[in-house]
PDB file of N, CA, C and O in Angstrom:
ATOM      1  N   UNK A   1    -134.026 111.416 268.237  1.00  0.00           N
ATOM      2  CA  UNK A   1    -132.790 111.227 267.737  1.00  0.00           C
ATOM      3  C   UNK A   1    -132.439 109.790 267.364  1.00  0.00           C
ATOM      4  O   UNK A   1    -132.591 108.847 268.139  1.00  0.00           O
ATOM      5  N   UNK A   2    -131.948 109.684 266.092  1.00  0.00           N
ATOM      6  CA  UNK A   2    -131.491 108.231 265.589  1.00  0.00           C
ATOM      7  C   UNK A   2    -130.053 107.687 266.089  1.00  0.00           C
ATOM      8  O   UNK A   2    -129.005 108.273 265.817  1.00  0.00           O
ATOM      9  N   UNK A   3    -130.110 106.704 266.720  1.00  0.00           N
ATOM     10  CA  UNK A   3    -128.899 106.175 267.126  1.00  0.00           C
ATOM     11  C   UNK A   3    -128.393 104.995 266.413  1.00  0.00           C
ATOM     12  O   UNK A   3    -127.416 104.347 266.789  1.00  0.00           O
ATOM     13  N   UNK A   4    -129.179 104.710 265.246  1.00  0.00           N
ATOM     14  CA  UNK A   4    -128.755 103.382 264.579  1.00  0.00           C
ATOM     15  C   UNK A   4    -127.234 103.468 264.110  1.00  0.00           C
ATOM     16  O   UNK A   4    -126.756 104.547 263.761  1.00  0.00           O
ATOM     17  N   UNK A   5    -126.537 102.360 264.114  1.00  0.00           N
ATOM     18  CA  UNK A   5    -125.165 102.211 263.641  1.00  0.00           C
ATOM     19  C   UNK A   5    -125.366 102.176 262.040  1.00  0.00           C
ATOM     20  O   UNK A   5    -126.298 101.586 261.494  1.00  0.00           O
ATOM     21  N   UNK A   6    -124.464 102.816 261.440  1.00  0.00           N
ATOM     22  CA  UNK A   6    -124.322 102.923 259.907  1.00  0.00           C
ATOM     23  C   UNK A   6    -123.993 101.591 259.670  1.00  0.00           C
ATOM     24  O   UNK A   6    -123.588 100.828 260.548  1.00  0.00           O
ATOM     25  N   UNK A   7    -124.200 101.220 258.201  1.00  0.00           N
ATOM     26  CA  UNK A   7    -123.823 100.001 257.545  1.00  0.00           C
ATOM     27  C   UNK A   7    -122.573 100.164 256.738  1.00  0.00           C
ATOM     28  O   UNK A   7    -122.179  99.199 256.083  1.00  0.00           O
ATOM     29  N   UNK A   8    -121.946 101.234 256.724  1.00  0.00           N
ATOM     30  CA  UNK A   8    -120.933 101.440 255.676  1.00  0.00           C
ATOM     31  C   UNK A   8    -119.774 100.930 255.954  1.00  0.00           C
ATOM     32  O   UNK A   8    -119.612 100.475 257.086  1.00  0.00           O
ATOM     33  N   UNK A   9    -118.732 100.885 255.029  1.00  0.00           N
ATOM     34  CA  UNK A   9    -117.427 100.163 255.305  1.00  0.00           C
ATOM     35  C   UNK A   9    -116.278 101.198 255.137  1.00  0.00           C
ATOM     36  O   UNK A   9    -116.535 102.257 254.564  1.00  0.00           O
ATOM     37  N   UNK A  10    -115.028 100.953 255.603  1.00  0.00           N
ATOM     38  CA  UNK A  10    -113.947 101.755 255.491  1.00  0.00           C
ATOM     39  C   UNK A  10    -113.303 101.016 254.155  1.00  0.00           C
ATOM     40  O   UNK A  10    -112.957  99.836 254.205  1.00  0.00           O
ATOM     41  N   UNK A  11    -113.166 101.877 252.866  1.00  0.00           N
ATOM     42  CA  UNK A  11    -112.676 101.215 251.748  1.00  0.00           C
ATOM     43  C   UNK A  11    -111.293 101.630 251.761  1.00  0.00           C
ATOM     44  O   UNK A  11    -110.948 102.583 252.461  1.00  0.00           O
ATOM     45  N   UNK A  12    -110.327 100.880 250.914  1.00  0.00           N
ATOM     46  CA  UNK A  12    -109.150 101.199 250.539  1.00  0.00           C
ATOM     47  C   UNK A  12    -108.029 101.337 251.816  1.00  0.00           C
ATOM     48  O   UNK A  12    -106.996 101.999 251.713  1.00  0.00           O
ATOM     49  N   UNK A  13    -108.403 100.633 252.962  1.00  0.00           N
ATOM     50  CA  UNK A  13    -107.733 100.756 254.108  1.00  0.00           C
ATOM     51  C   UNK A  13    -106.290 100.325 254.044  1.00  0.00           C
ATOM     52  O   UNK A  13    -105.365 100.941 254.573  1.00  0.00           O
ATOM     53  N   UNK A  14    -106.175  99.129 253.297  1.00  0.00           N
ATOM     54  CA  UNK A  14    -104.712  98.773 253.011  1.00  0.00           C
ATOM     55  C   UNK A  14    -103.912  99.716 252.150  1.00  0.00           C
ATOM     56  O   UNK A  14    -102.703  99.804 252.363  1.00  0.00           O
ATOM     57  N   UNK A  15    -104.467 100.418 251.213  1.00  0.00           N
ATOM     58  CA  UNK A  15    -103.866 101.387 250.424  1.00  0.00           C
ATOM     59  C   UNK A  15    -103.581 102.734 251.374  1.00  0.00           C
ATOM     60  O   UNK A  15    -102.487 103.298 251.342  1.00  0.00           O
ATOM     61  N   UNK A  16    -104.546 103.132 252.117  1.00  0.00           N
ATOM     62  CA  UNK A  16    -104.311 104.192 253.122  1.00  0.00           C
ATOM     63  C   UNK A  16    -103.065 104.001 254.063  1.00  0.00           C
ATOM     64  O   UNK A  16    -102.385 104.960 254.426  1.00  0.00           O
ATOM     65  N   UNK A  17    -102.787 102.595 254.467  1.00  0.00           N
ATOM     66  CA  UNK A  17    -101.823 102.377 255.223  1.00  0.00           C
ATOM     67  C   UNK A  17    -100.605 102.243 254.572  1.00  0.00           C
ATOM     68  O   UNK A  17     -99.593 102.414 255.251  1.00  0.00           O
ATOM     69  N   UNK A  18    -100.491 101.967 253.373  1.00  0.00           N
ATOM     70  CA  UNK A  18     -99.259 101.873 252.736  1.00  0.00           C
ATOM     71  C   UNK A  18     -98.910 103.223 252.211  1.00  0.00           C
ATOM     72  O   UNK A  18     -97.735 103.564 252.073  1.00  0.00           O
ATOM     73  N   UNK A  19    -100.023 104.077 251.887  1.00  0.00           N
ATOM     74  CA  UNK A  19     -99.320 105.485 251.764  1.00  0.00           C
ATOM     75  C   UNK A  19     -98.771 105.993 253.046  1.00  0.00           C
ATOM     76  O   UNK A  19     -97.638 106.472 253.102  1.00  0.00           O
ATOM     77  N   UNK A  20     -99.585 105.895 254.119  1.00  0.00           N
ATOM     78  CA  UNK A  20     -98.796 106.267 255.376  1.00  0.00           C
ATOM     79  C   UNK A  20     -97.510 105.903 255.640  1.00  0.00           C
ATOM     80  O   UNK A  20     -96.678 106.753 255.958  1.00  0.00           O
ATOM     81  N   UNK A  21     -97.204 104.582 255.534  1.00  0.00           N
ATOM     82  CA  UNK A  21     -95.935 104.043 255.582  1.00  0.00           C
ATOM     83  C   UNK A  21     -94.857 104.704 254.684  1.00  0.00           C
ATOM     84  O   UNK A  21     -93.683 104.712 255.054  1.00  0.00           O
ATOM     85  N   UNK A  22     -95.242 105.259 253.508  1.00  0.00           N
ATOM     86  CA  UNK A  22     -94.395 105.925 252.544  1.00  0.00           C
ATOM     87  C   UNK A  22     -94.245 107.321 252.855  1.00  0.00           C
ATOM     88  O   UNK A  22     -93.451 107.988 252.192  1.00  0.00           O
ATOM     89  N   UNK A  23     -95.019 107.928 253.935  1.00  0.00           N
ATOM     90  CA  UNK A  23     -94.806 109.280 254.272  1.00  0.00           C
ATOM     91  C   UNK A  23     -93.455 109.528 255.041  1.00  0.00           C
ATOM     92  O   UNK A  23     -93.260 108.965 256.118  1.00  0.00           O
ATOM     93  N   UNK A  24     -92.452 110.440 254.439  1.00  0.00           N
ATOM     94  CA  UNK A  24     -91.241 110.568 255.044  1.00  0.00           C
ATOM     95  C   UNK A  24     -91.168 111.502 256.241  1.00  0.00           C
ATOM     96  O   UNK A  24     -90.379 111.219 257.142  1.00  0.00           O
ATOM     97  N   UNK A  25     -91.897 112.555 256.324  1.00  0.00           N
ATOM     98  CA  UNK A  25     -91.927 113.384 257.428  1.00  0.00           C
ATOM     99  C   UNK A  25     -92.564 112.756 258.680  1.00  0.00           C
ATOM    100  O   UNK A  25     -93.709 112.306 258.705  1.00  0.00           O
ATOM    101  N   UNK A  26     -91.716 112.772 259.708  1.00  0.00           N
ATOM    102  CA  UNK A  26     -92.142 111.841 260.810  1.00  0.00           C
ATOM    103  C   UNK A  26     -93.436 112.635 261.539  1.00  0.00           C
ATOM    104  O   UNK A  26     -94.301 111.965 262.102  1.00  0.00           O
ATOM    105  N   UNK A  27     -93.512 114.009 261.498  1.00  0.00           N
ATOM    106  CA  UNK A  27     -94.413 114.879 262.167  1.00  0.00           C
ATOM    107  C   UNK A  27     -95.857 114.453 261.201  1.00  0.00           C
ATOM    108  O   UNK A  27     -96.883 113.987 261.698  1.00  0.00           O
ATOM    109  N   UNK A  28     -95.677 114.701 259.905  1.00  0.00           N
ATOM    110  CA  UNK A  28     -96.863 114.420 259.274  1.00  0.00           C
ATOM    111  C   UNK A  28     -97.286 113.023 259.273  1.00  0.00           C
ATOM    112  O   UNK A  28     -98.498 112.805 259.271  1.00  0.00           O
ATOM    113  N   UNK A  29     -96.485 112.065 259.275  1.00  0.00           N
ATOM    114  CA  UNK A  29     -96.917 110.594 259.372  1.00  0.00           C
ATOM    115  C   UNK A  29     -97.523 110.446 260.778  1.00  0.00           C
ATOM    116  O   UNK A  29     -98.503 109.703 260.832  1.00  0.00           O
ATOM    117  N   UNK A  30     -97.128 111.006 261.904  1.00  0.00           N
ATOM    118  CA  UNK A  30     -97.457 110.871 263.382  1.00  0.00           C
ATOM    119  C   UNK A  30     -98.622 111.313 263.553  1.00  0.00           C
ATOM    120  O   UNK A  30     -99.382 110.651 264.260  1.00  0.00           O
ATOM    121  N   UNK A  31     -99.100 112.601 262.928  1.00  0.00           N
ATOM    122  CA  UNK A  31    -100.435 113.330 263.082  1.00  0.00           C
ATOM    123  C   UNK A  31    -101.444 112.353 262.291  1.00  0.00           C
ATOM    124  O   UNK A  31    -102.480 111.861 262.737  1.00  0.00           O
ATOM    125  N   UNK A  32    -100.970 112.216 261.201  1.00  0.00           N
ATOM    126  CA  UNK A  32    -102.101 111.441 260.239  1.00  0.00           C
ATOM    127  C   UNK A  32    -102.402 110.083 260.904  1.00  0.00           C
ATOM    128  O   UNK A  32    -103.569 109.701 260.998  1.00  0.00           O
ATOM    129  N   UNK A  33    -101.369 109.343 261.370  1.00  0.00           N
ATOM    130  CA  UNK A  33    -101.677 108.092 261.961  1.00  0.00           C
ATOM    131  C   UNK A  33    -102.586 108.191 263.303  1.00  0.00           C
ATOM    132  O   UNK A  33    -103.470 107.391 263.610  1.00  0.00           O
ATOM    133  N   UNK A  34    -102.225 109.236 263.974  1.00  0.00           N
ATOM    134  CA  UNK A  34    -103.131 109.422 265.229  1.00  0.00           C
ATOM    135  C   UNK A  34    -104.698 109.439 264.820  1.00  0.00           C
ATOM    136  O   UNK A  34    -105.549 108.743 265.373  1.00  0.00           O
ATOM    137  N   UNK A  35    -104.937 110.333 263.778  1.00  0.00           N
ATOM    138  CA  UNK A  35    -106.367 110.367 263.354  1.00  0.00           C
ATOM    139  C   UNK A  35    -106.898 109.037 262.787  1.00  0.00           C
ATOM    140  O   UNK A  35    -107.988 108.547 263.082  1.00  0.00           O
ATOM    141  N   UNK A  36    -105.972 108.500 261.913  1.00  0.00           N
ATOM    142  CA  UNK A  36    -106.439 107.239 261.270  1.00  0.00           C
ATOM    143  C   UNK A  36    -106.718 106.070 262.275  1.00  0.00           C
ATOM    144  O   UNK A  36    -107.670 105.310 262.093  1.00  0.00           O
ATOM    145  N   UNK A  37    -105.877 105.945 263.329  1.00  0.00           N
ATOM    146  CA  UNK A  37    -106.034 104.955 264.305  1.00  0.00           C
ATOM    147  C   UNK A  37    -107.302 105.437 265.236  1.00  0.00           C
ATOM    148  O   UNK A  37    -108.044 104.568 265.694  1.00  0.00           O
ATOM    149  N   UNK A  38    -107.511 106.611 265.472  1.00  0.00           N
ATOM    150  CA  UNK A  38    -108.944 106.788 266.163  1.00  0.00           C
ATOM    151  C   UNK A  38    -109.931 106.373 265.207  1.00  0.00           C
ATOM    152  O   UNK A  38    -110.743 105.534 265.599  1.00  0.00           O
ATOM    153  N   UNK A  39    -110.013 106.762 264.124  1.00  0.00           N
ATOM    154  CA  UNK A  39    -111.058 106.553 263.046  1.00  0.00           C
ATOM    155  C   UNK A  39    -111.306 104.866 263.025  1.00  0.00           C
ATOM    156  O   UNK A  39    -112.402 104.321 263.160  1.00  0.00           O
ATOM    157  N   UNK A  40    -110.284 104.335 262.866  1.00  0.00           N
ATOM    158  CA  UNK A  40    -110.168 102.888 262.593  1.00  0.00           C
ATOM    159  C   UNK A  40    -110.771 102.136 263.885  1.00  0.00           C
ATOM    160  O   UNK A  40    -111.657 101.305 263.687  1.00  0.00           O
ATOM    161  N   UNK A  41    -110.314 102.398 265.248  1.00  0.00           N
ATOM    162  CA  UNK A  41    -110.792 101.882 266.225  1.00  0.00           C
ATOM    163  C   UNK A  41    -112.352 102.211 266.564  1.00  0.00           C
ATOM    164  O   UNK A  41    -113.105 101.438 267.157  1.00  0.00           O
ATOM    165  N   UNK A  42    -112.654 103.351 266.133  1.00  0.00           N
ATOM    166  CA  UNK A  42    -114.054 103.726 266.425  1.00  0.00           C
ATOM    167  C   UNK A  42    -115.065 102.871 265.313  1.00  0.00           C
ATOM    168  O   UNK A  42    -116.185 102.457 265.610  1.00  0.00           O
ATOM    169  N   UNK A  43    -114.510 102.731 264.173  1.00  0.00           N
ATOM    170  CA  UNK A  43    -115.316 101.979 263.041  1.00  0.00           C
ATOM    171  C   UNK A  43    -115.456 100.548 263.529  1.00  0.00           C
ATOM    172  O   UNK A  43    -116.450  99.858 263.303  1.00  0.00           O
ATOM    173  N   UNK A  44    -114.318 100.120 264.261  1.00  0.00           N
ATOM    174  CA  UNK A  44    -114.238  98.574 264.278  1.00  0.00           C
ATOM    175  C   UNK A  44    -114.987  98.227 265.723  1.00  0.00           C
ATOM    176  O   UNK A  44    -115.182  97.082 266.131  1.00  0.00           O
ATOM    177  N   UNK A  45    -115.354  99.409 266.389  1.00  0.00           N
ATOM    178  CA  UNK A  45    -115.968  99.121 267.749  1.00  0.00           C
ATOM    179  C   UNK A  45    -117.588  99.179 267.705  1.00  0.00           C
ATOM    180  O   UNK A  45    -118.393  99.011 268.621  1.00  0.00           O
ATOM    181  N   UNK A  46    -117.819  99.503 266.192  1.00  0.00           N
ATOM    182  CA  UNK A  46    -119.250  99.461 265.909  1.00  0.00           C
ATOM    183  C   UNK A  46    -119.913 100.714 265.514  1.00  0.00           C
ATOM    184  O   UNK A  46    -121.079 100.750 265.122  1.00  0.00           O
ATOM    185  N   UNK A  47    -119.193 101.679 265.620  1.00  0.00           N
ATOM    186  CA  UNK A  47    -119.673 103.201 265.002  1.00  0.00           C
ATOM    187  C   UNK A  47    -119.238 103.345 263.663  1.00  0.00           C
ATOM    188  O   UNK A  47    -118.181 103.898 263.361  1.00  0.00           O
ATOM    189  N   UNK A  48    -120.107 102.816 262.788  1.00  0.00           N
ATOM    190  CA  UNK A  48    -119.585 102.715 261.408  1.00  0.00           C
ATOM    191  C   UNK A  48    -120.177 103.964 260.426  1.00  0.00           C
ATOM    192  O   UNK A  48    -121.171 104.541 260.867  1.00  0.00           O
ATOM    193  N   UNK A  49    -119.733 104.336 259.362  1.00  0.00           N
ATOM    194  CA  UNK A  49    -120.266 105.389 258.665  1.00  0.00           C
ATOM    195  C   UNK A  49    -121.606 105.022 258.212  1.00  0.00           C
ATOM    196  O   UNK A  49    -122.019 103.867 258.315  1.00  0.00           O
ATOM    197  N   UNK A  50    -122.377 106.088 257.652  1.00  0.00           N
ATOM    198  CA  UNK A  50    -123.626 105.540 257.023  1.00  0.00           C
ATOM    199  C   UNK A  50    -123.474 105.187 255.494  1.00  0.00           C
ATOM    200  O   UNK A  50    -124.415 104.707 254.861  1.00  0.00           O
ATOM    201  N   UNK A  51    -122.358 105.423 254.985  1.00  0.00           N
ATOM    202  CA  UNK A  51    -122.110 104.758 253.693  1.00  0.00           C
ATOM    203  C   UNK A  51    -120.533 104.559 253.640  1.00  0.00           C
ATOM    204  O   UNK A  51    -119.779 104.857 254.566  1.00  0.00           O
ATOM    205  N   UNK A  52    -120.129 103.994 252.380  1.00  0.00           N
ATOM    206  CA  UNK A  52    -118.595 103.579 252.306  1.00  0.00           C
ATOM    207  C   UNK A  52    -117.901 104.833 252.540  1.00  0.00           C
ATOM    208  O   UNK A  52    -118.399 105.912 252.215  1.00  0.00           O
ATOM    209  N   UNK A  53    -116.549 104.699 253.200  1.00  0.00           N
ATOM    210  CA  UNK A  53    -115.810 105.722 253.372  1.00  0.00           C
ATOM    211  C   UNK A  53    -114.485 105.364 252.934  1.00  0.00           C
ATOM    212  O   UNK A  53    -113.913 104.318 253.243  1.00  0.00           O
ATOM    213  N   UNK A  54    -113.955 106.408 252.098  1.00  0.00           N
ATOM    214  CA  UNK A  54    -112.632 106.037 251.236  1.00  0.00           C
ATOM    215  C   UNK A  54    -111.504 106.482 252.254  1.00  0.00           C
ATOM    216  O   UNK A  54    -111.198 107.665 252.399  1.00  0.00           O
ATOM    217  N   UNK A  55    -110.956 105.525 252.894  1.00  0.00           N
ATOM    218  CA  UNK A  55    -109.730 105.890 253.850  1.00  0.00           C
ATOM    219  C   UNK A  55    -108.570 106.370 253.295  1.00  0.00           C
ATOM    220  O   UNK A  55    -107.845 107.135 253.930  1.00  0.00           O
ATOM    221  N   UNK A  56    -108.255 105.921 251.919  1.00  0.00           N
ATOM    222  CA  UNK A  56    -107.154 106.622 251.291  1.00  0.00           C
ATOM    223  C   UNK A  56    -107.194 108.037 250.845  1.00  0.00           C
ATOM    224  O   UNK A  56    -106.236 108.809 250.884  1.00  0.00           O
ATOM    225  N   UNK A  57    -108.356 108.300 250.429  1.00  0.00           N
ATOM    226  CA  UNK A  57    -108.777 109.788 250.216  1.00  0.00           C
ATOM    227  C   UNK A  57    -108.560 110.545 251.398  1.00  0.00           C
ATOM    228  O   UNK A  57    -107.751 111.471 251.324  1.00  0.00           O
ATOM    229  N   UNK A  58    -109.246 110.278 252.684  1.00  0.00           N
ATOM    230  CA  UNK A  58    -108.841 111.027 253.728  1.00  0.00           C
ATOM    231  C   UNK A  58    -107.359 111.061 254.337  1.00  0.00           C
ATOM    232  O   UNK A  58    -106.832 112.060 254.827  1.00  0.00           O
ATOM    233  N   UNK A  59    -106.796 109.821 254.221  1.00  0.00           N
ATOM    234  CA  UNK A  59    -105.228 109.947 254.436  1.00  0.00           C
ATOM    235  C   UNK A  59    -104.538 110.892 253.505  1.00  0.00           C
ATOM    236  O   UNK A  59    -103.763 111.751 253.925  1.00  0.00           O
ATOM    237  N   UNK A  60    -104.812 110.737 252.282  1.00  0.00           N
ATOM    238  CA  UNK A  60    -104.023 112.033 251.604  1.00  0.00           C
ATOM    239  C   UNK A  60    -104.384 113.251 251.914  1.00  0.00           C
ATOM    240  O   UNK A  60    -103.499 114.106 251.869  1.00  0.00           O
ATOM    241  N   UNK A  61    -105.630 113.622 252.271  1.00  0.00           N
ATOM    242  CA  UNK A  61    -105.844 114.959 252.605  1.00  0.00           C
ATOM    243  C   UNK A  61    -105.369 115.221 253.911  1.00  0.00           C
ATOM    244  O   UNK A  61    -104.889 116.336 254.118  1.00  0.00           O
ATOM    245  N   UNK A  62    -105.415 114.421 254.800  1.00  0.00           N
ATOM    246  CA  UNK A  62    -104.841 114.739 256.185  1.00  0.00           C
ATOM    247  C   UNK A  62    -103.334 114.951 256.057  1.00  0.00           C
ATOM    248  O   UNK A  62    -102.771 115.889 256.621  1.00  0.00           O
ATOM    249  N   UNK A  63    -102.729 114.100 255.340  1.00  0.00           N
ATOM    250  CA  UNK A  63    -101.089 114.048 255.037  1.00  0.00           C
ATOM    251  C   UNK A  63    -100.786 115.599 254.498  1.00  0.00           C
ATOM    252  O   UNK A  63     -99.884 116.307 254.946  1.00  0.00           O
ATOM    253  N   UNK A  64    -101.612 115.938 253.566  1.00  0.00           N
ATOM    254  CA  UNK A  64    -101.450 117.253 252.835  1.00  0.00           C
ATOM    255  C   UNK A  64    -101.608 118.364 253.934  1.00  0.00           C
ATOM    256  O   UNK A  64    -100.761 119.255 253.988  1.00  0.00           O
ATOM    257  N   UNK A  65    -102.635 118.343 254.789  1.00  0.00           N
ATOM    258  CA  UNK A  65    -102.630 119.326 255.713  1.00  0.00           C
ATOM    259  C   UNK A  65    -101.735 119.471 256.685  1.00  0.00           C
ATOM    260  O   UNK A  65    -101.217 120.560 256.932  1.00  0.00           O
ATOM    261  N   UNK A  66    -101.428 118.213 257.431  1.00  0.00           N
ATOM    262  CA  UNK A  66    -100.483 118.012 258.310  1.00  0.00           C
ATOM    263  C   UNK A  66     -99.193 118.460 257.969  1.00  0.00           C
ATOM    264  O   UNK A  66     -98.480 118.970 258.833  1.00  0.00           O
ATOM    265  N   UNK A  67     -98.749 118.305 256.609  1.00  0.00           N
ATOM    266  CA  UNK A  67     -97.462 118.647 256.093  1.00  0.00           C
ATOM    267  C   UNK A  67     -97.186 120.257 256.138  1.00  0.00           C
ATOM    268  O   UNK A  67     -96.079 120.782 256.014  1.00  0.00           O
ATOM    269  N   UNK A  68     -98.321 120.868 256.324  1.00  0.00           N
ATOM    270  CA  UNK A  68     -98.206 122.393 256.503  1.00  0.00           C
ATOM    271  C   UNK A  68     -98.057 122.718 258.013  1.00  0.00           C
ATOM    272  O   UNK A  68     -99.041 123.095 258.649  1.00  0.00           O
ATOM    273  N   UNK A  69     -96.960 122.591 258.538  1.00  0.00           N
ATOM    274  CA  UNK A  69     -96.920 122.563 259.861  1.00  0.00           C
ATOM    275  C   UNK A  69     -96.868 124.054 260.344  1.00  0.00           C
ATOM    276  O   UNK A  69     -97.143 124.346 261.508  1.00  0.00           O
ATOM    277  N   UNK A  70     -96.464 125.093 259.301  1.00  0.00           N
ATOM    278  CA  UNK A  70     -96.619 126.525 259.695  1.00  0.00           C
ATOM    279  C   UNK A  70     -98.085 126.877 259.917  1.00  0.00           C
ATOM    280  O   UNK A  70     -98.442 127.685 260.774  1.00  0.00           O
ATOM    281  N   UNK A  71     -99.013 126.153 259.005  1.00  0.00           N
ATOM    282  CA  UNK A  71    -100.150 126.532 259.130  1.00  0.00           C
ATOM    283  C   UNK A  71    -100.937 126.041 260.606  1.00  0.00           C
ATOM    284  O   UNK A  71    -101.881 126.595 261.170  1.00  0.00           O
ATOM    285  N   UNK A  72    -100.261 124.924 260.963  1.00  0.00           N
ATOM    286  CA  UNK A  72    -100.933 124.208 262.186  1.00  0.00           C
ATOM    287  C   UNK A  72    -100.652 124.968 263.258  1.00  0.00           C
ATOM    288  O   UNK A  72    -101.416 125.074 264.217  1.00  0.00           O
ATOM    289  N   UNK A  73     -99.248 125.692 263.134  1.00  0.00           N
ATOM    290  CA  UNK A  73     -98.746 126.496 264.306  1.00  0.00           C
ATOM    291  C   UNK A  73     -99.749 127.797 264.497  1.00  0.00           C
ATOM    292  O   UNK A  73    -100.191 128.116 265.601  1.00  0.00           O
ATOM    293  N   UNK A  74    -100.017 128.433 263.399  1.00  0.00           N
ATOM    294  CA  UNK A  74    -100.781 129.714 263.476  1.00  0.00           C
ATOM    295  C   UNK A  74    -102.279 129.237 263.869  1.00  0.00           C
ATOM    296  O   UNK A  74    -102.967 130.004 264.543  1.00  0.00           O
ATOM    297  N   UNK A  75    -102.802 127.967 263.454  1.00  0.00           N
ATOM    298  CA  UNK A  75    -104.069 127.655 264.143  1.00  0.00           C
ATOM    299  C   UNK A  75    -104.042 127.423 265.510  1.00  0.00           C
ATOM    300  O   UNK A  75    -104.996 127.805 266.186  1.00  0.00           O
ATOM    301  N   UNK A  76    -103.005 126.800 266.078  1.00  0.00           N
ATOM    302  CA  UNK A  76    -102.873 126.733 267.486  1.00  0.00           C
ATOM    303  C   UNK A  76    -102.607 127.909 268.199  1.00  0.00           C
ATOM    304  O   UNK A  76    -103.074 127.936 269.338  1.00  0.00           O
ATOM    305  N   UNK A  77    -101.912 128.986 267.782  1.00  0.00           N
ATOM    306  CA  UNK A  77    -101.768 130.210 268.496  1.00  0.00           C
ATOM    307  C   UNK A  77    -102.938 131.057 268.301  1.00  0.00           C
ATOM    308  O   UNK A  77    -103.085 132.051 269.012  1.00  0.00           O
ATOM    309  N   UNK A  78    -103.751 130.762 267.432  1.00  0.00           N
ATOM    310  CA  UNK A  78    -104.888 131.720 267.430  1.00  0.00           C
ATOM    311  C   UNK A  78    -104.799 132.705 266.251  1.00  0.00           C
ATOM    312  O   UNK A  78    -105.720 133.486 266.013  1.00  0.00           O
ATOM    313  N   UNK A  79    -103.588 132.649 265.463  1.00  0.00           N
ATOM    314  CA  UNK A  79    -103.481 133.816 264.596  1.00  0.00           C
ATOM    315  C   UNK A  79    -103.850 133.280 263.061  1.00  0.00           C
ATOM    316  O   UNK A  79    -103.478 133.956 262.102  1.00  0.00           O
ATOM    317  N   UNK A  80    -104.480 132.233 262.891  1.00  0.00           N
ATOM    318  CA  UNK A  80    -104.876 131.884 261.420  1.00  0.00           C
ATOM    319  C   UNK A  80    -105.979 132.510 261.187  1.00  0.00           C
ATOM    320  O   UNK A  80    -106.881 132.632 262.016  1.00  0.00           O
ATOM    321  N   UNK A  81    -105.993 132.988 259.960  1.00  0.00           N
ATOM    322  CA  UNK A  81    -107.237 133.712 259.234  1.00  0.00           C
ATOM    323  C   UNK A  81    -107.648 132.785 258.200  1.00  0.00           C
ATOM    324  O   UNK A  81    -106.930 132.514 257.237  1.00  0.00           O
ATOM    325  N   UNK A  82    -108.851 132.275 258.402  1.00  0.00           N
ATOM    326  CA  UNK A  82    -109.469 131.223 257.456  1.00  0.00           C
ATOM    327  C   UNK A  82    -109.729 131.866 256.111  1.00  0.00           C
ATOM    328  O   UNK A  82    -109.941 133.075 256.013  1.00  0.00           O
ATOM    329  N   UNK A  83    -109.711 131.019 255.046  1.00  0.00           N
ATOM    330  CA  UNK A  83    -109.993 131.661 253.632  1.00  0.00           C
ATOM    331  C   UNK A  83    -108.881 132.795 253.251  1.00  0.00           C
ATOM    332  O   UNK A  83    -109.240 133.900 252.845  1.00  0.00           O
ATOM    333  N   UNK A  84    -107.656 132.483 253.392  1.00  0.00           N
ATOM    334  CA  UNK A  84    -106.701 133.560 253.002  1.00  0.00           C
ATOM    335  C   UNK A  84    -106.838 134.064 251.583  1.00  0.00           C
ATOM    336  O   UNK A  84    -107.055 133.222 250.712  1.00  0.00           O
ATOM    337  N   UNK A  85    -106.752 135.161 251.294  1.00  0.00           N
ATOM    338  CA  UNK A  85    -106.635 135.690 249.924  1.00  0.00           C
ATOM    339  C   UNK A  85    -105.248 135.801 249.422  1.00  0.00           C
ATOM    340  O   UNK A  85    -105.034 136.231 248.288  1.00  0.00           O
TER     341      UNK A  85
END
């Protein structure tokens, strides 16, 4: 197994945190922030991605997903069916 650290960097970090600051819904902002904080700490502790990682793109995706609180509730209670038609 290869345990070498990646050499990638987190790109568009400032843009990601500015986007997050502009997120109005407190739950969406909190959930997205929790993931980004974990990722940021992990990357700055030496566990870097193998290539450049667009933090703004991830932030926008997370915010879009976390805004769907009814979907999250179904996932957590086990009633979510993946790939709904």
